[in-house]
C-alpha angles and dihedrals in degrees: 000000000000092000092045094051094043090051091049092050092046093050091052095052127112119223093204091054090051091068091053092048092050089059097037094052093045099240097164124115111293093012124119094253097044112156097010117140130211139202094201100247126151116228094246090052091047093050092051092050095051097048096084090052098052096094094045102047123097134196088257089056090049090052090056093045091051088056092061119114088221118095095213094052090053088047089054091053091053091049087056091051090051089051090051091050094050092048093048092048091055089054092042086235099172095170091051092050091049089055092045094050091048089051092048093046091050092054103032093118087066089064084075101161133069091242092050091053094043095050093051116026101063095046100041095043092038092056090049095048095046089057092049105055112183096026094120096132093050091046093051091047091056093045091050091049090054092044092051094044097093088224113123095215095049089048092050090047089054096057096033094050089062088071087086089056094046091055088058092049097258108130104160097095093046094053091043093053093041089058091043091056098043093113097039109136100215124093091215089063092047089055093046093049092048092047093052092045089052090051091048089050090058087062098040117010093180092055090052092049091049090052092049092048090053100039109013093103090061097044123107110252091242092054091048093050092051092046095054096039094111095050124097120272095254095049091047089053091050093051093047091049098044094047091047089054091047090050091049092048091050091050091049091051091050091050092049091049091049091050091049092050090048091056089051 
């Protein structure tokens, strides 16, 4: 099955699109996608190809697919895992979801692209958490492990997986991780943090504004812009201006302290 599916995906690729993907997913030396390879498949085409295989594939097959050097084949494996999660949730198969999450956690580094994380983490973890009401301490322990991992994809999975919680009105984990990642150096994390804050703000605008008032001056500009995207033009302008002033004031204070220490 693995060889059959891989061959089908390869035959449906587009060489011209490969060149675009290599640039779009930043595969150059030193970039986050360095070394990744592509077949040149669009996501709709990929989804349509994998559908007939969904009832035949096993976790062992997914393990092999996730080991592929090709981005789209790993994407296919993650679509299968999402399908498993949705099917298990419908049956309230807690044991199955426990096994699936352990499998996903053990191979999360193979979801080494922002699209691979985003297509899988919210749905797989969301299905698991919805079947385990009251497991807040266990959930936070896993999220902290991912956040502390030092691996970009696990860290993105941590914040992005909370989308499933936000959609149920639970915002605590999102705000906690957004604060945790305030000083993260990578732009992909700034975008993820801003995106999740924006989604949290749809549920509770006051909570988002309180977060921005407390932490906006420390937020990366990209994260801030994403977070306030749904606000009106005037309010967006005010937040951009006030946080810029707070950032400038903080920088000036740091400089003055450094100068004072230097004189000592």
